[in-house]
C-alpha positions in Angstrom: 1.2 -5.6 16.0 2.0 -7.2 19.3 4.5 -9.9 18.6 3.5 -12.0 21.5 -0.1 -12.2 20.6 -0.4 -11.4 16.9 -3.0 -8.7 17.7 -3.1 -5.8 15.3 -2.9 -2.7 17.5 -3.5 0.0 15.1 -4.6 0.1 11.5 -6.2 2.6 9.2 -8.8 2.3 6.4 -8.0 4.7 3.7 -8.4 5.2 0.0 -5.4 4.2 -2.3 -4.3 7.8 -2.6 -2.9 7.9 0.9 0.6 6.6 1.1 1.7 4.4 4.0 4.3 6.8 5.3 1.6 9.7 5.4 -0.8 7.5 7.5 2.1 6.3 10.0 1.5 9.1 12.6 -2.3 8.5 12.8 -1.8 4.7 13.1 0.7 5.2 16.0 -1.8 7.6 17.6 -4.3 5.0 17.6 -2.1 2.7 19.7 -2.5 3.4 23.5 0.0 0.9 24.7 3.8 1.6 24.9 5.5 0.8 21.6 9.0 -0.8 21.9 10.0 -0.7 18.4 8.6 0.1 14.9 10.1 -1.8 11.9 9.2 -0.6 8.6 10.5 -0.9 5.0 12.6 1.7 3.2 9.5 3.6 2.0 9.3 5.0 5.5 12.9 6.5 5.4 11.5 10.0 5.8 12.0 12.6 8.7 8.2 12.6 9.4 8.3 8.9 10.0 11.4 9.0 12.3 9.8 12.0 14.1 6.4 10.1 14.6 8.2 6.9 16.0 10.7 8.8 18.0 8.0 10.8 19.6 6.4 7.6 21.0 9.9 6.6 22.6 10.2 3.7 20.2 13.3 2.2 18.6 13.3 3.0 14.9 14.1 0.0 12.6 13.9 1.6 9.2 16.7 0.7 6.8 17.9 3.8 5.0 18.0 3.8 1.3 21.1 2.4 -0.3 22.1 5.8 -1.5 21.2 7.5 1.8 23.2 10.4 3.1 23.9 11.5 6.7 21.4 14.1 8.0 23.9 16.5 9.5 21.3 19.0 10.7 19.7 16.1 12.8 23.0 15.3 14.7 24.8 12.2 15.7 22.0 10.9 18.0 19.2 10.9 15.5 18.0 7.3 15.0 18.5 7.4 11.1 22.0 8.6 11.5 22.8 6.0 14.1 21.3 3.4 11.7 23.6 4.7 8.9 26.7 4.4 11.0 26.0 1.1 12.2 25.2 -0.2 8.7 28.5 1.3 7.7 30.3 -0.7 10.5 28.7 -4.0 10.2 26.8 -4.1 6.9 23.1 -4.1 6.1 22.4 -7.7 6.7 24.1 -7.7 10.2 22.2 -4.4 11.1 19.0 -6.0 10.2 19.7 -9.0 12.5 20.9 -6.7 15.4 18.0 -4.3 15.2 15.2 -7.1 14.9 14.2 -5.5 11.5 13.2 -9.0 10.2 10.4 -9.1 12.9 8.3 -6.9 10.7 7.5 -9.9 8.8 5.1 -10.9 11.6 2.9 -7.9 10.8 3.2 -8.4 7.2 2.0 -12.0 7.8 -0.9 -10.8 9.9 -2.0 -8.3 7.3 -1.7 -10.9 4.5 -4.0 -13.2 6.6 -6.4 -10.4 7.0 -6.6 -9.7 3.3 -7.1 -13.3 2.4 -10.1 -13.6 4.8 -11.8 -10.3 4.1 -10.5 -9.2 0.8 -7.9 -6.5 -0.3 -10.7 -3.8 -1.0 -13.1 -2.3 1.3 -16.2 -0.7 0.0 -16.5 3.0 -0.1 -19.2 3.0 2.6 -17.0 1.1 5.0 -14.2 3.6 4.4 -16.5 6.6 5.2 -18.1 4.9 8.2 -15.1 3.7 10.0 -11.8 5.5 10.3 -9.8 3.1 12.4 -10.1 -0.6 11.6 -9.4 -1.4 15.2 -13.1 -0.5 16.0 -14.5 -2.5 13.1 -16.3 -5.8 13.2 -13.7 -7.2 10.6 -10.8 -6.5 12.7 -12.5 -7.9 15.8 -13.3 -11.1 14.1 -9.9 -11.4 12.6 -8.3 -10.9 16.1 -10.5 -13.8 17.4 -9.6 -16.1 14.5 -6.0 -15.3 15.0 -6.1 -16.3 18.8 -7.7 -19.5 17.8 -5.0 -20.3 15.4 
């Protein structure tokens, strides 16, 4: 989501058997613009998510799990290891403030609005017809309504 406009830049319509972390790479691939940062909850604390975000040159704002261990094979410069070190230094709350992690609530709010307006379930035909919601009429109408306020 573009923070300045509220525009949803990438989304994916899927069935409920696809986990969010499994869809992340495909959602990021749908975004043509440069990505400054990706903030996601702890469910995304997986190598494949860090790799997908890092490959786009974006800052990774994912809080490691509370029992997270350093990934020695990844090295000191790996974003997850850097996040862990910083959390150890200043605490989780301060890390969230410094990293801008709380900005993810903007995208959470945008998706909440979308679900309120269009419902939480898409019909099977819609899922098989459109792969990326960005191209759908639903998302276009939502973007227009979001711009109006």
